[in-house]
N, C-alpha and C positions, 0 to 999 in steps of 0.2 A: 707748510708750517714746520717749524723746527724749534727744538728746545733742548737744553742741556742742564743736568743737575746731578750732583754727587758722582761725577765721572761717567754718567750715562748720557749719551746723546741720542735723540730721536728726530728723524725727519719724516714727515707725512705729507704727501701731495696727491691731489686728485681733482676731480671735476666738481667738487662741492663748494668752491669759493674759498675765501680767506678766513681761516680759523687759526688763531695763534694761541698755542699753549704756553703760558708764561712759566710754568714750573712743573717738573715731574717729581712727585713725592713718593711714588712706589712703582717698582717694575718687577715683572715676573715673566720669564719665558720658559715654557715647560720642555722645550727641546725637540729634536728630530727623532722620529721613531720609524722603524721599517718592519714590515711583515717579512717573514722568511718562508721560503718554500724548499721542500726537500727535493734534491735533484740526483739522488743516488740511483745509478742504473740498476735495474732489476737483475742484470747479469753480474753484478759486482760480487767478487769473492771475498772482499775485505769487509770486516764487520763495522767499519766506521762509516757513518752516514755523512753525506755532503749536503750543505745548505747554501742558498744564495739569497741575497736581499731581493724583495719583490717591490710592491708599492711602498712609497715612503710618504710620511706625513710630517710636514715641517713644524707642526705644533701650533701653539697658541701663545700670544703675547698679551699680557694684561698690564695696564698702567692706571695709576691714579694721577690725574693732572689737574692743574688749576688754570683757568682761562678767564679773560675779560669778555670773550665772545659768548653769545648765547648759542649753544649747540643743541640741535633738535634730533629727535629720533629718526628723522628722515634720512640720516646718514647710515643707519643700520642696513646692511646688505650691499652697500656700495664698495667698489674696489678702490684701492689707493696704492701708490708707490710708497714703500715703507722701508726705512733703513734704521738699524739700531747700531750705535757705535759703543764700543767698550770704554773708551777713555775720552768721552766728550765729543762734540761735533768735530769732524775732521780726523778723529783718531782711528784706531783699528775697527773695521766693520765686523760686527758679530753676525748680522743677518741683513740681506738686501734682496728685495723682490716685491712681488705684488701680494697684497693682503686684502681680505674682506673685513669690514668693520662688523664684527659678530654681535656685539652688544654694547650698549651705551646707557649709563645711568647717571643722573644728577645726584650728587651726594650731599652737598652742603653749600651754604653761602658763607664765604669767609671774607668779610669786608667787601671790596668791589670785585674780588675774584670768585668765580663759581668753580666748584670742585666736581670733577667727573671721573667716573670709573669706565674705562674703555677696554674692550677685548677685541683682538684681531686674530683671525684665522690666517696663519701664514701660508704662503704658497698657493692659496686658493684663487681660482678665477671663476667668473660667472659665465 
């Protein structure tokens, strides 16, 4: 499935069938974080400590989307291929990889479109 709105493009594909998100109304990506570990040798005579990145967490992406499809909570916990574009579909990629659908909530009925709030755990695999 793919959609583009306000210069944001999102493509999501997985083994859960055809679901088309017609419109993205809100997007939030909290960013990549890394733990750091101290690697200063005990024999160091310099008073400056050295650190290196350790495990990284690609963060979480949350979207509010509208769809004509009926989306069920059976999607929660499934992995999908996930790409976010900065300048619409085919623009510069902001994030590309595998994600787990972390949460899914039905928000409202707007005409024939259903509104959903979906959160993805980025970089996660099962």
